[in-house]
Each structure stands twice: as C-alpha cells, then as structure tokens.
C-alpha positions as CSV (number, residue, x, y, z in Angstrom):
1,X,6.3,5.6,3.5
2,X,8.4,8.0,1.8
3,X,12.3,7.8,1.9
4,X,13.5,9.2,5.4
5,X,15.6,11.8,6.1
6,X,18.4,11.5,8.4
7,X,19.6,14.5,9.8
8,X,23.2,15.5,11.3
9,X,24.5,18.5,12.6
10,X,28.1,18.1,13.0
11,X,30.6,15.7,11.4
12,X,31.2,13.7,14.5
13,X,27.6,12.4,14.1
14,X,28.2,11.5,10.5
15,X,29.2,7.9,10.8
16,X,26.3,7.3,13.1
17,X,24.2,9.1,10.5
18,X,25.4,7.3,7.8
19,X,24.7,3.8,9.5
20,X,21.1,4.8,10.0
21,X,20.5,5.9,6.7
22,X,22.3,2.9,5.4
23,X,19.7,0.7,7.6
24,X,16.6,2.4,6.4
25,X,17.1,3.3,3.0
26,X,17.2,7.2,4.0
27,X,19.1,10.2,2.5
28,X,21.5,11.6,4.9
29,X,21.1,15.5,5.3
30,X,23.5,17.7,6.9
31,X,24.2,21.1,8.2
32,X,26.2,23.0,5.4
33,X,28.4,24.9,8.0
34,X,29.4,21.9,10.0
35,X,29.4,18.8,7.7
36,X,30.9,17.5,4.5
37,X,30.1,14.0,4.0
38,X,26.2,14.1,3.8
39,X,24.0,13.4,0.8
40,X,22.8,17.2,0.7
41,X,23.1,20.0,2.6
42,X,20.9,22.7,4.3
43,X,21.4,26.1,5.9
44,X,19.1,26.5,8.9
45,X,18.0,23.4,11.1
46,X,14.9,25.1,12.1
47,X,13.8,25.8,8.3
48,X,14.7,22.4,7.1
49,X,13.3,20.2,9.8
50,X,9.7,22.0,9.7
51,X,9.8,21.7,5.9
52,X,10.4,18.0,5.9
53,X,7.6,17.7,8.6
54,X,5.4,19.8,6.6
55,X,6.0,17.9,3.5
56,X,5.5,14.6,5.3
57,X,8.8,13.1,5.1
58,X,9.7,10.7,8.1
59,X,12.6,12.4,10.0
60,X,15.2,10.7,12.0
61,X,17.8,13.1,13.7
62,X,20.8,12.2,15.4
63,X,20.3,15.3,18.1
64,X,18.9,15.6,21.6
65,X,15.5,14.9,21.6
66,X,14.2,18.0,23.7
67,X,15.8,19.9,20.7
68,X,14.0,18.2,18.2
69,X,10.7,18.4,20.2
70,X,11.0,22.1,20.1
71,X,11.9,22.4,16.4
72,X,8.5,20.5,15.3
73,X,6.0,21.2,18.3
74,X,5.0,24.4,16.5
75,X,3.5,22.2,13.6
76,X,1.9,19.4,15.7
77,X,-1.8,19.4,14.7
78,X,-3.0,15.8,13.5
79,X,-1.6,12.8,14.7
80,X,-3.0,10.8,11.9
81,X,-1.3,13.0,9.3
82,X,2.0,13.6,10.7
83,X,5.1,11.6,9.7
84,X,7.3,9.7,12.0
85,X,9.8,11.6,14.0
86,X,12.8,9.9,15.9
87,X,15.7,11.2,17.9
88,X,19.0,8.9,18.0
89,X,21.8,9.6,20.5
90,X,25.0,10.6,18.5
91,X,26.4,7.5,19.9
92,X,24.0,5.1,18.8
93,X,23.1,4.1,22.2
94,X,19.3,5.1,22.4
95,X,16.9,5.6,19.5
96,X,13.7,7.4,20.8
97,X,10.5,7.4,18.5
98,X,9.0,11.3,19.2
99,X,5.9,10.9,16.9
100,X,4.4,8.6,15.0
101,X,4.8,5.4,16.7
102,X,1.8,3.5,15.3
103,X,2.7,4.9,11.8
104,X,6.3,3.7,11.4
105,X,8.1,5.1,13.9
106,X,8.5,2.1,16.2
107,X,9.4,-0.2,13.5
108,X,11.9,2.2,12.2
109,X,13.2,2.8,15.6
110,X,13.6,-1.1,16.2
111,X,15.7,-1.4,12.7
112,X,17.9,1.6,13.8
113,X,18.7,0.1,17.1
114,X,19.6,-3.4,15.7
115,X,21.9,-1.6,13.3
116,X,23.7,0.3,15.9
117,X,23.3,-1.9,18.6
118,X,21.5,0.4,20.7
119,X,18.1,0.5,22.7
120,X,14.8,1.4,21.1
121,X,13.1,3.2,23.9
122,X,9.5,2.6,22.7
123,X,7.2,4.1,25.1
124,X,3.7,3.5,23.1
125,X,1.4,1.7,25.7
126,X,0.1,-1.1,23.4
127,X,3.5,-1.8,21.9
128,X,4.8,-2.5,25.6
129,X,2.0,-4.3,27.0
130,X,0.8,-6.2,24.3
131,X,3.7,-6.1,21.5
132,X,1.3,-4.8,18.8
133,X,0.0,-1.5,17.5
134,X,-3.9,-1.9,16.4
135,X,-4.2,1.0,14.5
136,X,-1.1,0.3,12.4
137,X,-1.7,-3.2,10.7
138,X,0.8,-4.8,8.5
139,X,1.1,-4.1,4.7
140,X,-2.2,-5.7,3.4
141,X,-4.8,-4.9,5.7
142,X,-6.3,-1.5,6.1
143,X,-8.2,-0.5,9.3
144,X,-11.6,0.8,8.3
145,X,-12.5,2.6,11.3
146,X,-9.1,4.2,12.9
147,X,-10.9,6.6,15.0
148,X,-11.8,3.6,17.5
149,X,-8.4,2.2,18.0
150,X,-7.6,4.9,20.8
151,X,-10.9,4.0,22.4
152,X,-10.2,0.0,22.0
153,X,-6.2,0.4,22.9
154,X,-7.3,2.5,26.3
155,X,-9.8,-0.3,27.4
156,X,-7.2,-3.1,26.8
157,X,-4.7,-1.1,29.0
158,X,-7.3,-0.7,31.3
159,X,-8.0,-4.8,31.3
160,X,-10.5,-5.4,29.0
161,X,-9.8,-8.8,27.0
162,X,-10.5,-9.8,22.9
163,X,-13.3,-12.0,22.0
164,X,-12.3,-14.7,19.7
165,X,-15.3,-15.1,17.4
166,X,-15.2,-17.7,14.7
167,X,-15.8,-17.0,11.1
168,X,-19.4,-15.6,10.6
169,X,-20.1,-17.9,7.6
170,X,-18.0,-19.9,5.1
171,X,-14.8,-22.1,6.0
172,X,-12.7,-21.8,9.0
173,X,-9.7,-19.9,7.3
174,X,-6.5,-21.6,7.2
175,X,-2.8,-20.3,6.9
176,X,-1.2,-19.8,3.5
177,X,2.4,-20.0,3.1
178,X,4.3,-17.2,4.6
179,X,1.5,-16.4,7.0
180,X,-0.7,-14.4,4.8
181,X,-4.4,-14.5,5.4
182,X,-6.5,-17.6,3.6
183,X,-10.1,-17.9,2.8
184,X,-12.7,-19.6,1.1
185,X,-14.5,-17.3,-1.7
186,X,-17.7,-17.5,0.7
187,X,-15.9,-16.6,4.0
188,X,-17.3,-13.8,5.9
189,X,-15.7,-11.7,9.0
190,X,-12.5,-13.9,10.2
191,X,-11.5,-14.3,13.8
192,X,-7.9,-13.1,14.7
193,X,-7.7,-15.8,17.2
194,X,-7.7,-18.1,14.6
195,X,-5.4,-16.9,11.8
196,X,-2.1,-15.2,11.5
197,X,-2.2,-12.9,8.8
198,X,1.2,-11.4,8.4
199,X,4.6,-12.9,8.1
200,X,6.1,-12.3,11.6
201,X,7.7,-9.1,12.6
202,X,8.6,-7.7,15.8
203,X,11.7,-6.7,17.8
204,X,12.5,-10.2,18.3
205,X,11.9,-11.3,14.7
206,X,9.6,-14.0,15.9
207,X,6.4,-12.4,16.5
208,X,3.5,-12.9,14.5
209,X,1.4,-9.5,14.2
210,X,-2.0,-10.4,15.8
211,X,-2.2,-14.2,17.2
212,X,1.7,-14.4,18.5
213,X,1.1,-10.7,20.3
214,X,0.6,-10.5,23.7
215,X,-3.2,-9.7,23.1
216,X,-5.6,-11.0,26.1
217,X,-8.2,-13.5,24.4
218,X,-11.3,-14.5,26.4
219,X,-14.7,-16.1,25.6
220,X,-16.1,-12.9,27.3
221,X,-13.9,-10.2,25.8
222,X,-15.5,-7.0,25.2
223,X,-12.9,-5.8,22.3
224,X,-13.9,-7.8,18.8
225,X,-11.3,-7.3,16.2
226,X,-13.1,-8.3,12.7
227,X,-11.0,-9.1,9.2
228,X,-13.5,-9.2,6.0
229,X,-13.5,-8.3,2.9
230,X,-17.2,-7.5,2.9
231,X,-18.4,-3.8,4.0
232,X,-19.1,-4.4,7.6
233,X,-20.6,-1.8,10.5
234,X,-18.3,-1.5,13.6
235,X,-19.9,-2.4,16.8
236,X,-18.8,-1.0,20.2
237,X,-15.1,-1.4,20.8
238,X,-14.5,-3.3,17.4
239,X,-12.2,-2.7,15.0
240,X,-12.5,-3.5,11.3
241,X,-9.7,-4.5,8.9
242,X,-10.0,-5.4,5.1
243,X,-7.8,-7.4,3.6
244,X,-6.2,-7.0,0.1
245,X,-7.8,-9.8,-1.5
246,X,-9.4,-8.3,-4.7
247,X,-8.1,-6.8,-8.1
248,X,-10.1,-4.7,-10.1
249,X,-9.6,-5.3,-13.7
250,X,-10.1,-2.3,-16.1
251,X,-10.2,-1.9,-19.7
252,X,-10.7,1.0,-21.8
253,X,-11.0,2.8,-25.5
254,X,-8.0,5.0,-26.2
255,X,-8.6,8.2,-24.7
256,X,-11.5,7.3,-22.5
257,X,-12.6,9.8,-20.1
258,X,-11.1,9.5,-16.4
259,X,-14.3,10.4,-14.7
260,X,-16.2,7.8,-16.6
261,X,-13.8,5.0,-15.8
262,X,-14.0,6.1,-11.8
263,X,-17.9,6.2,-12.5
264,X,-17.8,2.8,-13.5
265,X,-15.2,1.3,-11.1
266,X,-17.2,2.7,-8.3
267,X,-20.1,1.2,-9.6
268,X,-18.6,-2.6,-9.6
269,X,-17.4,-2.2,-6.0
270,X,-20.9,-1.0,-4.9
271,X,-22.8,-3.8,-7.1
272,X,-20.2,-6.4,-6.1
273,X,-20.9,-6.4,-2.3
274,X,-17.3,-6.0,-1.6
275,X,-15.2,-3.7,0.5
276,X,-13.4,-0.6,-1.5
277,X,-10.6,-1.1,1.2
278,X,-9.8,-4.6,-0.2
279,X,-9.2,-3.7,-3.6
280,X,-5.4,-4.4,-3.8
281,X,-4.3,-3.5,-7.0
282,X,-5.9,-2.0,-10.8
283,X,-4.8,-4.2,-13.6
284,X,-5.1,-4.1,-17.1
285,X,-3.6,-4.8,-20.7
286,X,-0.1,-3.9,-21.2
287,X,-1.4,-1.8,-24.3
288,X,-3.0,0.4,-21.7
289,X,-0.1,1.1,-19.6
290,X,-0.1,4.8,-20.5
291,X,-4.1,5.5,-20.6
292,X,-4.9,8.0,-18.1
293,X,-8.1,6.5,-17.4
294,X,-6.9,3.5,-15.8
295,X,-4.2,5.5,-13.6
296,X,-7.1,7.9,-12.9
297,X,-8.8,4.9,-10.9
298,X,-5.8,3.3,-9.3
299,X,-5.0,6.9,-8.0
300,X,-8.9,7.7,-7.0
301,X,-8.5,4.2,-4.8
302,X,-5.3,5.0,-3.7
303,X,-3.7,1.7,-5.1
304,X,-1.2,0.6,-7.7
305,X,-1.8,0.2,-11.3
306,X,-0.2,-2.9,-12.9
307,X,-0.3,-4.6,-16.6
308,X,-0.4,-7.8,-18.0
309,X,0.8,-8.7,-21.6
310,X,-1.8,-10.3,-23.9
311,X,-0.5,-13.8,-23.8
312,X,-1.1,-13.9,-19.9
313,X,-4.4,-12.6,-20.2
314,X,-5.3,-15.2,-23.1
315,X,-4.4,-18.2,-20.6
316,X,-7.4,-17.0,-18.5
317,X,-9.8,-17.5,-21.2
318,X,-11.3,-20.7,-19.8
319,X,-12.3,-18.6,-16.5
320,X,-13.7,-15.6,-18.6
321,X,-17.4,-15.2,-18.3
322,X,-17.6,-13.1,-21.0
323,X,-15.0,-14.1,-23.5
324,X,-15.0,-11.9,-26.8
325,X,-13.9,-12.6,-30.3
326,X,-13.9,-9.1,-31.1
327,X,-11.5,-8.2,-28.4
328,X,-9.0,-11.2,-29.2
329,X,-9.1,-9.7,-33.0
330,X,-8.3,-6.1,-31.3
331,X,-5.6,-6.8,-28.9
332,X,-4.9,-10.7,-28.8
333,X,-6.8,-12.0,-25.6
334,X,-10.5,-13.0,-25.1
335,X,-10.9,-10.2,-22.2
336,X,-9.2,-7.5,-20.7
337,X,-11.1,-6.8,-17.3
338,X,-11.7,-10.1,-16.4
339,X,-8.7,-11.5,-17.9
340,X,-6.5,-9.0,-15.8
341,X,-8.3,-9.5,-12.4
342,X,-8.1,-13.0,-12.6
343,X,-4.5,-12.9,-13.7
344,X,-3.9,-10.9,-10.6
345,X,-5.9,-12.9,-8.2
346,X,-3.9,-16.2,-9.2
347,X,-4.8,-19.7,-9.9
348,X,-7.0,-20.3,-7.0
349,X,-8.9,-17.0,-7.1
350,X,-12.1,-16.6,-8.6
351,X,-14.3,-13.9,-10.7
352,X,-16.6,-12.5,-8.0
353,X,-17.7,-9.8,-10.3
354,X,-18.3,-10.4,-13.8
355,X,-17.4,-7.5,-16.5
356,X,-19.5,-4.6,-17.0
357,X,-19.4,-1.7,-19.5
358,X,-19.9,1.7,-19.9
359,X,-19.7,3.6,-23.2
360,X,-15.6,3.7,-23.2
361,X,-14.6,1.2,-20.3
362,X,-15.1,-2.2,-18.7
363,X,-14.7,-3.6,-15.1
364,X,-14.7,-6.7,-13.3
365,X,-13.6,-7.8,-9.9
366,X,-11.8,-11.1,-8.7
367,X,-11.0,-12.2,-5.5
368,X,-8.0,-14.1,-4.2
369,X,-7.7,-17.0,-1.7
370,X,-4.5,-15.1,-0.1
371,X,-3.6,-11.4,0.2
372,X,-2.6,-9.8,-3.5
373,X,1.1,-8.6,-3.7
374,X,0.6,-5.8,-6.3
375,X,4.2,-6.0,-6.9
376,X,3.8,-9.9,-8.2
377,X,1.4,-8.8,-10.4
378,X,2.6,-8.4,-14.3
379,X,4.6,-5.0,-14.3
380,X,4.1,-1.6,-13.4
381,X,4.3,1.3,-16.0
382,X,7.9,2.4,-15.7
383,X,9.0,5.7,-15.1
384,X,11.8,7.8,-16.5
385,X,13.1,10.7,-14.4
386,X,15.3,13.1,-16.9
387,X,17.4,15.0,-14.3
388,X,19.8,17.4,-14.6
389,X,22.5,17.4,-11.5
390,X,24.1,20.7,-12.3
391,X,27.8,20.6,-11.8
392,X,27.0,17.5,-9.6
393,X,27.8,18.9,-6.6
394,X,25.4,18.2,-3.9
395,X,24.8,22.0,-3.1
396,X,24.0,22.5,-6.8
397,X,21.6,19.9,-6.8
398,X,17.8,20.4,-6.4
399,X,16.0,18.3,-3.8
400,X,13.6,17.1,-6.5
401,X,16.2,15.7,-8.8
402,X,17.6,14.2,-5.2
403,X,14.3,12.9,-4.4
404,X,14.2,11.3,-8.3
405,X,17.3,9.7,-8.3
406,X,16.6,8.0,-4.5
407,X,13.3,6.6,-6.2
408,X,15.2,4.9,-9.2
409,X,16.1,1.4,-9.3
410,X,18.5,2.4,-12.3
411,X,20.6,4.9,-13.2
412,X,21.9,5.8,-16.8
413,X,24.3,7.9,-18.0
414,X,27.8,9.1,-18.8
415,X,30.1,7.5,-16.4
416,X,31.5,10.9,-14.7
417,X,27.8,12.0,-14.1
418,X,26.9,8.7,-12.2
419,X,30.0,9.1,-10.4
420,X,29.1,12.5,-9.2
421,X,26.2,11.4,-7.5
422,X,28.2,9.9,-4.7
423,X,26.2,8.0,-2.1
424,X,22.7,8.7,-3.8
425,X,24.1,5.7,-6.4
426,X,24.4,3.3,-3.6
427,X,22.6,0.3,-4.0
428,X,21.1,0.9,-7.6
429,X,22.0,-0.7,-10.9
430,X,24.3,1.8,-13.1
431,X,24.0,1.6,-16.6
432,X,27.4,3.8,-17.7
433,X,28.0,5.0,-21.2
434,X,30.6,6.7,-22.9
435,X,30.4,10.2,-24.6
436,X,29.5,10.1,-28.2
437,X,26.7,7.3,-27.0
438,X,23.9,9.9,-26.3
439,X,21.1,7.9,-28.4
440,X,22.4,4.5,-27.4
441,X,22.0,5.9,-23.7
442,X,18.7,7.4,-24.0
443,X,17.1,4.1,-25.9
444,X,18.5,2.3,-23.0
445,X,17.2,4.2,-20.0
446,X,13.6,3.9,-22.0
447,X,13.4,0.6,-22.6
448,X,14.5,-0.4,-18.9
449,X,11.7,1.8,-18.0
450,X,9.6,-0.2,-20.6
451,X,10.3,-3.4,-18.3
452,X,8.2,-1.4,-15.7
453,X,11.5,-0.2,-13.8
454,X,12.3,3.4,-12.5
455,X,14.9,4.8,-14.4
456,X,16.9,8.2,-13.8
457,X,18.6,9.4,-16.9
458,X,21.2,11.4,-15.3
459,X,22.8,14.6,-17.2
460,X,25.0,17.4,-16.1
461,X,23.6,20.8,-16.2
462,X,20.2,21.1,-17.1
463,X,18.5,17.9,-19.0
464,X,16.7,20.4,-21.4
465,X,19.7,22.2,-22.4
466,X,22.0,20.6,-24.9
467,X,21.1,17.4,-23.1
468,X,19.3,14.2,-23.2
469,X,15.6,15.3,-22.8
470,X,15.6,16.4,-26.3
471,X,16.3,12.8,-27.3
472,X,13.6,11.6,-25.0
473,X,10.8,13.3,-26.9
474,X,12.7,12.8,-30.5
475,X,12.4,9.0,-30.0
476,X,8.7,9.5,-28.9
477,X,8.0,11.3,-32.0
478,X,10.3,9.5,-34.5
479,X,10.0,5.9,-33.2
480,X,13.2,3.7,-32.6
481,X,12.0,2.3,-29.2
482,X,9.9,-0.6,-28.3
483,X,5.8,-0.6,-27.9
484,X,6.6,-0.9,-23.9
485,X,9.4,2.0,-24.2
486,X,6.9,4.2,-25.7
487,X,4.1,4.1,-23.0
488,X,6.4,4.9,-20.3
489,X,5.9,7.6,-17.9
490,X,8.3,10.7,-18.3
491,X,9.1,13.4,-15.6
492,X,11.6,16.0,-16.2
493,X,13.3,17.9,-13.4
494,X,15.6,21.0,-13.9
495,X,19.5,21.7,-13.1
496,X,21.6,24.5,-12.7
497,X,23.2,24.9,-16.3
498,X,26.6,26.1,-16.9
499,X,25.1,29.3,-18.1
500,X,23.3,30.1,-14.8
501,X,26.4,28.6,-12.8
502,X,28.8,31.0,-14.4
503,X,26.4,34.1,-14.2
504,X,26.2,33.7,-10.4
505,X,29.9,33.1,-9.7
506,X,30.6,36.3,-11.7
507,X,27.8,38.4,-10.8
508,X,24.8,39.3,-13.2
509,X,25.9,39.3,-16.8
510,X,22.1,37.7,-17.9
511,X,20.7,40.9,-16.6
512,X,19.2,41.6,-20.1
513,X,18.0,39.6,-22.9
514,X,20.3,36.7,-23.5
515,X,20.8,33.2,-25.8
516,X,22.9,30.5,-26.0
517,X,24.7,28.9,-28.9
518,X,26.7,25.7,-29.2
519,X,29.8,26.0,-31.2
520,X,29.6,22.1,-32.1
521,X,28.8,21.3,-35.9
522,X,28.7,17.7,-34.7
523,X,25.0,18.0,-34.9
524,X,24.3,21.5,-36.6
525,X,25.8,22.4,-40.2
526,X,28.6,25.4,-39.6
527,X,26.7,27.6,-41.6
528,X,23.6,27.4,-39.5
529,X,25.9,28.5,-36.5
530,X,27.4,31.1,-38.5
531,X,24.2,32.7,-39.1
532,X,23.3,32.6,-35.5
533,X,26.5,34.1,-34.4
534,X,25.7,36.8,-36.8
535,X,22.3,37.5,-35.9
536,X,22.9,37.4,-32.0
537,X,25.8,40.2,-32.6
538,X,23.2,42.1,-34.7
539,X,20.7,41.7,-31.8
540,X,23.2,42.7,-29.2
541,X,22.5,39.9,-27.1
542,X,24.6,38.5,-24.2
543,X,25.6,35.3,-25.5
544,X,26.6,32.0,-23.6
545,X,28.8,29.6,-25.8
546,X,28.5,25.8,-25.2
547,X,30.8,23.4,-26.7
548,X,33.3,26.4,-27.6
549,X,36.1,23.9,-28.5
550,X,37.1,20.1,-28.6
551,X,40.4,18.4,-29.4
552,X,39.9,18.7,-33.2
553,X,37.8,21.9,-33.1
554,X,40.0,25.0,-32.7
555,X,38.4,27.6,-35.1
556,X,34.9,28.3,-34.6
557,X,35.4,30.2,-31.2
558,X,38.0,32.7,-33.3
559,X,35.3,33.1,-36.1
560,X,32.7,33.8,-33.1
561,X,34.9,36.5,-31.6
562,X,35.9,38.2,-34.8
563,X,32.4,38.1,-35.8
564,X,31.1,39.6,-32.5
565,X,33.7,42.4,-32.5
566,X,31.9,44.1,-35.6
567,X,29.0,44.8,-33.4
568,X,30.4,45.5,-29.8
569,X,33.6,47.3,-28.4
570,X,36.8,45.3,-27.8
571,X,36.4,46.0,-24.2
572,X,33.6,44.0,-23.8
573,X,33.5,41.3,-21.0
574,X,34.0,38.0,-21.7
575,X,33.6,35.5,-18.8
576,X,35.2,32.0,-18.8
577,X,34.3,29.6,-16.4
578,X,35.6,25.9,-16.1
579,X,34.7,23.2,-13.8
580,X,31.8,25.1,-12.6
581,X,30.7,23.5,-9.1
582,X,33.3,21.5,-8.7
583,X,37.0,21.3,-7.6
584,X,39.4,22.9,-10.0
585,X,36.8,25.4,-10.3
586,X,38.0,28.9,-12.2
587,X,36.1,31.9,-13.2
588,X,37.6,35.0,-14.8
589,X,37.5,37.6,-17.3
590,X,39.0,38.9,-20.5
591,X,38.0,41.7,-22.8
592,X,36.7,40.5,-26.0
593,X,39.5,41.7,-27.8
594,X,42.0,39.8,-26.1
595,X,40.1,36.6,-25.8
596,X,43.1,33.7,-26.5
597,X,41.5,30.4,-27.9
598,X,44.5,28.3,-26.3
599,X,43.1,29.6,-22.8
600,X,39.8,27.7,-23.7
601,X,39.0,23.9,-23.1
602,X,36.1,21.4,-23.3
603,X,34.9,22.3,-20.1
604,X,34.9,25.9,-20.2
605,X,31.7,27.9,-20.7
606,X,32.1,31.1,-22.4
607,X,29.5,34.2,-21.7
608,X,30.1,37.0,-24.1
609,X,28.7,40.4,-22.8
610,X,26.5,42.9,-24.9
611,X,27.6,46.3,-25.4
612,X,25.7,47.4,-22.6
613,X,27.7,45.0,-20.2
614,X,30.1,46.1,-17.6
615,X,32.5,45.5,-14.9
616,X,32.5,46.8,-11.4
617,X,35.0,46.2,-8.5
618,X,33.6,45.8,-5.0
619,X,36.0,46.8,-2.0
620,X,37.4,43.4,-1.4
621,X,39.0,44.1,-5.1
622,X,36.8,41.3,-6.6
623,X,35.9,42.6,-10.3
624,X,32.1,41.7,-11.5
625,X,30.4,41.5,-14.6
626,X,26.6,42.6,-14.8
627,X,24.3,43.8,-17.9
628,X,21.9,46.6,-16.8
629,X,18.3,45.8,-17.2
630,X,17.6,49.0,-19.2
631,X,20.0,50.6,-21.9
632,X,22.1,53.9,-20.9
633,X,19.9,55.8,-23.3
634,X,16.7,55.5,-21.2
635,X,15.9,58.0,-18.8
636,X,15.6,57.6,-15.1
637,X,11.8,57.6,-15.1
638,X,12.0,54.8,-18.0
639,X,14.2,52.7,-16.2
640,X,11.6,52.8,-13.4
641,X,8.9,51.0,-15.5
642,X,11.1,48.2,-15.8
643,X,9.2,45.2,-14.5
644,X,10.5,44.2,-10.9
C-alpha cells in the first residue's frame, strides 16, 4: 500500500490529522487557505481528492463522510482497483471506512480508532459476523480467484459453513514460529481448519486470520478454503490461496535481454509444477544488482528482487544440483541461480526445480518450509533519490519530491536543508553535513544506498543546477565509491531553482534567451568565468548569477557589472532576490549602473536583464520586470510567428 494521504480542511482539524498521520505513516495534506501546519497544501479540495483517488493513494479525510462520498462518487468504477477511503470525525470519535474495506480500509480504520481512542465503524458484513475478510488475506498469501469471494461471503452470511478438509497429500502441516504456514515439501492443498497461517491480527490483537476467526466449520460445509503452492482449479464455492513459499533464483550475463530472462523464468515456473502466485521473491548474486534483466523478471512477477553476496551463496554449495567451477572462478561461488534460491528458502528449504539455462540466463526454484519474507532475504538494490526541495517551503516542493522523501529511510544533506523538510524528516535517519563537504556528502549517500537502503540526497533549489546531482554521476564515471554503491538505482526529481523563483516573484525576466553563471572560482578558474561573462554580454543574454559573493570574495560581481555595462544600458533592470520562498524574503530591482555590491549577500541570486528587458508598473504600484519574446526591431507579423 502506498503512503496514505491524510486530508484536513481547517486548522481545527490539524491535531486530529497529525495524530492520524503519525499512527499510519501518512502524509498530512491541508487546504492552503485554511491550514498552516500540513506537510504540503492544495488549493481546491475536489481536485486534490479526486487526483489522489485516481492515483491509487489511500485517503483518510478529517471531514464529514457525506462530503467525502460526493467528492469521490464520480470516479467509482472498479472496487477491486479502488484505494481505501476513510472519513474521520474532527474530534476523532468516529472512523468510517467508506471504500476498500477489504483492501486495507478496515485495518487502517482500526489502527486510527485505537490511536484516537475512537470507534471504528466497520460495516462490512464478513468483518462484522466472522471477524475476517476472505478476499483480503494477510501478507504472504495471494487469493487466486478473488472474483469468487463475493459469492462465497454471501453464502456464509446466508448460513453456509466451511468444510475443514485435510491435506490431500503429504504430512499434516504444523505451525511455525510466529504463526506462519509450515509444510513439508510434498504437502498438497492445506486445510485452514488445521493451520494458522499468519501472525495474530484484528481489533483486539489476539485473533488469528483464519483459525481464530468466527468462521463456522462443519463436516458438511459447502464452502471450501484451500491453501496450496501448486496450481489448483477452484471448485464451486472454493477460494484458493497461494502461500509465498517459493524463491526464484536467477543468474544472467552482463546486458542480458530482459525478454529472454522473463521467458526463462516463465518456463521454470511452468515446468516446476508450482504456482506462479507462490513466488515470493526473485534472488540473485549482488554483482547482478544493477542488471535490468533481473529486475524485469521481478517486475513481471510483481515481487521484490533481492541479492546475496558470493560468500553466502558459496555456503549453499553442498546443496547445489549443478555446481560449477567455471562460475566459481568468475564470481566466487559455485552456483548463482540454485545458490540464491536455496539461500532465500532457508536451511530447511529445498531445491524443487534445478537450474535451467537459456543463451544468457539461468533459473532455479527452491521451496521454503515457511512463508518467505523478502525483507529477510539478502538485500535490496539500494535507491538514491536526488531531490531538489526548492527554497524548502512546502508550497514550492513538488509532490514527486515529497513522495521520494517519504519513501526514504535515510536523509543526507546540509543541515539547513534537512531542517527545511519539517515533519517529512520525522522518523528517518539523518546524516547532516556542513557546507564545503559536498563530495563527502554524496559519497556517503551513495554508500548508504549501496547497503540496500532508500536514501534521499537533499538539495536546495534544483539538484541538477549547481548542486549534488552532478557529483553523483561524476562518481559513477570516475570512481571513488564501492562496487555496491556503483550498482544502486538513481532517480532525480526537479526542484524550483533560485533563478525560477526570482523570475516568478518579479514578473517574467526570462521571457527570452537566458543563461546562468556561477561567480564562484572555487571549482572554476576565474579566467573561464570572465570569458563566460564577456560571451554572455556579447550575446545579450539575460543572466542569472549564482554565488555572486562570499565572505572573502567581493570583486567578481563588480567585474561582471562593469563588463556588462559595455554591452547593455546602465538602466538595464537587475533583480536582487534573497531568501526566496522562505521567511525574510526580499525581491527588488535596481538599474545595472547603480548595482551596489555591498547590498548583495551569499543568499542572493542576481538576475541581470538583457538590452531588451523592461520594467512596468501595474495599477497597484508594483514594479515588474519582463523580457519581450521578440526583439523590438521585429514587425508585428514577425512577432506572431514566435512559437506559442
């Protein structure tokens, strides 16, 4: 389930909303005109709620249930695909799951009610009568025929009973530690009357999913519930559940075609005689963590991909069917596909489908005696989110950046930038760095991701404009990081740069060609900076100067001013923007000929207009700066040809 959005429409609902968000790991979303304490804000409630619903985000709204129903009603179409929708009373007294009761809403409602000491108004018939939703099994089980669940529940509500069948073959299943399903390798379909397949869950916290439910079992029951990791065709009034007992081990050559790997995986599953829905994880050697083919197979099957080091796989050598000295010489273990599958299945698991090969890939399947938890298999391929948070205020931070930060376990950045995240940083490991430690900051973030974590490298403005994204790819290119860090996944998300913020605040100075120049000679030779200033002046660009001054550097901006005066009038407007989007923001305009360097500090971006840039006053007396999209020498007909 993706991170729930907790919606509040007033400051009076903020305390309840924050308590809900903390209880369920949600994101507090508020109406801009009425709320000041949300993680991010929106302008129009109907648009926001419908966008969240269409995106599949669980919605918890602190508002009247009738109003919430009317907001989502136009979008209702497929109950199997719709996200949970829950209404919460402003005082927290009532929590009402409106949609998706069997897809997480009822469970969320119970958690919220417990946190608020309120009442979860569960109305789903199965939950009320039997304390269970048969179409919403716990993690580790997949319902093979969800389309049959409605008819089964209807029969149960009408008075039907459940047949307590015994295993059709093999041993009677036992109960593993923690209440997980345990079978022998030969066991067939399992009776829910004899096995508790999940840790206890429920409103009271002491109810198992099936055996401790209120389901009516009888020897002549019409309803049959079957649990098996083999393919099984359901009969009338039968629900078939597939437990996550299988690990698919994969190996491949560098650059293997994903389609080839997927075809081999499908072949292995088909020939093994086991159900594809029981594949819990795709596993391989850590040297394959950045192989697209492995991740394509995992995505195709809808399961995680996890990776083991060579030493772990080598310990599985005694259990391999096809050990290879050639493989050992290349990667340090005698088998990748079989070894990884067995490592994931655990010491009591066994190889049920030995390695098969295609031209560039290998595949094998192992079966665990318990349900497999992918989070405990090796490590994931780490992800590095390189994000720009703009000036830091929530109003100027994109939803994508917010979502990436929310997904992260670790945050890396300059302390001020991490502080600007506010509630988004709560519960995450912070790795604070001082200014001047940029490369160390990036290396640390990449190495954390190399350990399998989800890491956000937090930058102000846009991460790709004079920020950390460049260093990330430079380290990929030139080295200086571990092998694990070199195999991480990277996702970059844009932010509002100081250039854009300044332009928006003062009008439209970027209406025609523009460029940016950093005046810091810390990483760029001063002679190169001078050459660029001259070229920009000759080219008549609007210029945004980043890093215009520092504590020790005061002459570069003066040089730039004097050089540009050779190419454009002294009256050319210059925008001085400080603390954009943050408290203490100031934006003003001065003529280029009157630019006083002493009025510029380290937090100021300087935007110098071109020879065509203009100022204009509106009726309220405010002065704006704009650069026409066409030059003054162009005719009206020529202006109309400018691309819209």
